[in-house]
Structure formats: structure tokens, C-alpha cells
Phi, psi and omega in degrees: 000123188227131175256111188306326184272001182242016181284153177302133182088355181267101187270070185232131181241160179295128182102349177297156173260135175270121189256322187213151169232118182048047174079001182257128183289135180256118179230144171299146010262030180305144177271116186304323186305326184293336178272354181249001180307137176063021184247007181296129177080003183244154176289132185228131184263124181234152174247126180231160180210154175283355179230156181284342182280357181085358177299135180063039181286154180217155182252140173221162180248125182236165176235103187301155171257158183288329176212146178260002183303314181293329180288323174296320181296315184292325182291322177294319178298310184294328173295317177297319186294319176300308183300318179296317183298314184292309186294330181265358181068035175079013185269328190250137175274150176238128179223131172258132180248094188290336174201181180243042175233211186303314186291318179296315180296320179298315179299312181303310184298322185287317187260339179287303182296340177278356182236030184287357175280348184279165184269339184205178187212143169247118177260112179261115180243030175292143188060026179285114188264019167081195185150267178248180173270108197270065177288336176307316182292323174297316183299314180297323179290334188267358183301122179280160172291122190254310185196173182222166180217163178228148184261171174306326180277354177098011181269128181267142172215157187229163182240144000294141186299309184265083184205142167266115193269348181283195184287153179236141171230142179246131176261130179235168175201175186290359177258008178256129184209167178067243172299337177289339175276320184292326185298310179285338178296310178297314176308316180287318178307315188271359181052048178293321182172178186285159172253135178236138173132226183235163184296136180292165194275355170078047176240047186271092180211147180266144182225038192273164170062036172263122182295153178288160179275171183300326181272017181071006172283186177209154175224138179234156175216158177298128186241321183237127179250128183260136174234159180278194184257015182236029175072026181223143167295131183234157172070303178308132178071358170224351174066192183246121181274143180292154171281324177239108188275126178218124178267137176264096188279153180309312189298318181286328179296313180299328182272007175091014182256150176232090188290336180287313182293322178297316178295322183296321173300314181301313184294318184290321181291323175302314181288328177295323180290320182290325182227074179295149181278126181233116173274126178297140171280159177292151180288175176300145179295137182284150178255111182261011178239038182286146178285000000 
């Protein structure tokens, strides 16, 4: 993941004015994107300045990327992680699971296990566009504290080693579907913790193994329907309802608030207060030299 304006030697700051791209002057209302067509991965010369009049202008060479989606997603995730850390006083981990395929597993492994020093966790699966039935993630979240050990030097550690033992909360919304429906469904089934947000969109259906068409297009159709253990079709067409319903209205989002995230922090802190994480201390050392 590479951000063109943060590479070594690229002297561009937030607030600078973009004056030229490859020697072509840029003036409003021109669309900047038209001057960057077919330049992804290629060297592009731009002129920038701290002032609109071009005073103290300088030229730098950058390499545009094909899409900024990954960068914007990572920036959103990092902002959320910092906000959770601030609101919880460093007690709660934040992990976003964007799908239930390779990207989602990578995100979970990278960010969950990097924060096992936290007391509790918020798993954010909003905008999860599915993939597989991610029971692996649920299994990891549920691993209980089994035993502890102490070293000769007096350091205690517990098993499983890489685990957050405190309460977990999952954030969901109407843009989570397919595997993004299944993840909160299993989270709720196993009573891992509460769901905060809005009902998922209810599209839990499999569409695998359809071959491409001759023109490289594709057509899919529902192939696998998932049902529960009580003789009923579940999830498809009605989604998973939250335990704590919170709507992210446009006004609060525009004002810089994420009501769902903030409520999830509150719910998790309340659960942590009721059930604080307590690591057992070791028992008295045995005396094998009694008379």
C-alpha cells in the first residue's frame, strides 16, 4: 500500500496548491483526474506551491496509484483505532473486518493479535462484503483463559498466549452482507458479546463456481442456501438485528462523529466494569525441603 505524496523525497504538504501536472497548468474548474489518466505506476512531474499565486513553487516527481480505495479504507480504520484508544483510555482494541475472505482474515490476524495487550475488543464488520463463513474468527475470539505460568524471574504469562480475555463487542450496519451476515449471526449464536449498529442487509446466499462467459463477463445465480439448526431458514432476506440499535445519521457523521463506534466503546467499557479482566497470581511456592 503506497501513498504517492508520502514517498521519500516527495516534498508535498497538506495545504499546498497543485499548479501543474506534466507541464500543463491546472486551473479551476478543471477536473484534475483528466490530467492523470493512464499514469498509474508511471513517473509524473507536478508543480506545487504554498500559495495560489505560485510563489516559492517547486517541482516533484510522483507515481500515481490506480485506486485510492485501500488508502482511504486504511485511513478510516486507523482513525477509528485511535478514537477507540482515546475514548477507552487504552483499554479496548479496535479491529475492522472488511470481508470474510483473504483481506478480512489478513486484517483480523494483523490487527487483533497486535493488540493482545488490551483488556477488551471491538470488532467492526461494517461494510463487510462477504466471502466465506468465517467461523475461524469466532473461534479465535472465544478462546478462554486456560492456565498461567510464572518464570524463574517472576514474570507471569497465561495461555492461550495471544488472546484478549475481556469482553467483545461487534459493530454491524446495513452495508454488511453474505459472509458479513454470517459473522454477526455466529457472534450472536455463541453469545460472544452484543451487536451494536443497524440490521445487516440479509444476503446470506452462496454463488460459487460459475464459469466466465466467452466475452469475459459473468452471470451468477443463488446456489447455496444456509439454514439454522432449528428447522428454519435464517438470515437470508431479513439479516441480523443489533442488540443495541444505533443509526449513523448524516448530520452527526458530517460533524465528525461515529455514533455507532462511540456507543460500542461505551457498551464495552460497561461490560469491562462489570467483569474486569483479572489474571490469577501464582500460588505460594512449594517447599520441598521440609524437615
